[in-house]
N, C-alpha and C positions, 0 to 999 in steps of 0.2 A: 324376896328382896332384902329382908333383914339379915338373912344368912349370908348373902353376898357382901353386904356392908360389914358384917362381923368378920368375915374372912379377910377382907381388905384391911380393916383396922388392925387385926392381929398381925397380918403380914407386915404392915408398915411399922408397927411397934417393934417387932422382932428385927426388922431390917435396920431401924434407927438405933436400936440397942447394940447391934453388932458393929455398926459404923462408928459409933462413939468410942468403943473399946479399941478399935484398930488405928485411931489417930494419935496415939501416944508417941512422942518422939523416940526414935531409936538411936542409941549411941553409935557413932561411926564405927564401921567394921564389925559390928555385932552380928549382922546378917551373914557375912562371910565366915566368921568364926563359928557361928551356929551350924552353918551348912557343912563346914569342914568336920565339925564334931559328929554330925550325923553320918557323914561319909565314912569316918573312921569306925563308928559303931557298926555301920552296914558291912564294911569290909571284914570286921571281926566276926560278925554273924555269918557271913558267907563262908569264911574259912571253917567255922565250927560246923556248918551244915555240910561242907565238903567232906570233912573228917567223918561225920556221921554217915554220910552216903557210902564212903569207902568201907566203913565198918559193916554196914548193912550188906554191901556187896560180898564181903568176905564171909559173913554169916550165911548168905544165900548159897554161896559156893560150897560151904561146908555142909549145909543141909542137903544140897543136891548130891554130894558124895555119899552122905549117910543113906539117902534114898536108894542110890545105886547099889551100895553094899547090902542094904536090907533086902533087895530083890534077889540077890544071888543066893542067899541062905535059905 
């Protein structure tokens, strides 16, 4: 019984601590600007990943050619 009470108390304490932090007023438009910033960062990351994947594809093709030439000799 004491363990259940302890779990409930800790859960309520953590929940109330996170609730208090999230009630700070936000300046107007900051949420949209933040989301747009995240979107730009994600787009840049996706472009970088695409370039990396293309490079890896080229390296795989070159490795396959080397394997083919290695088997001939």
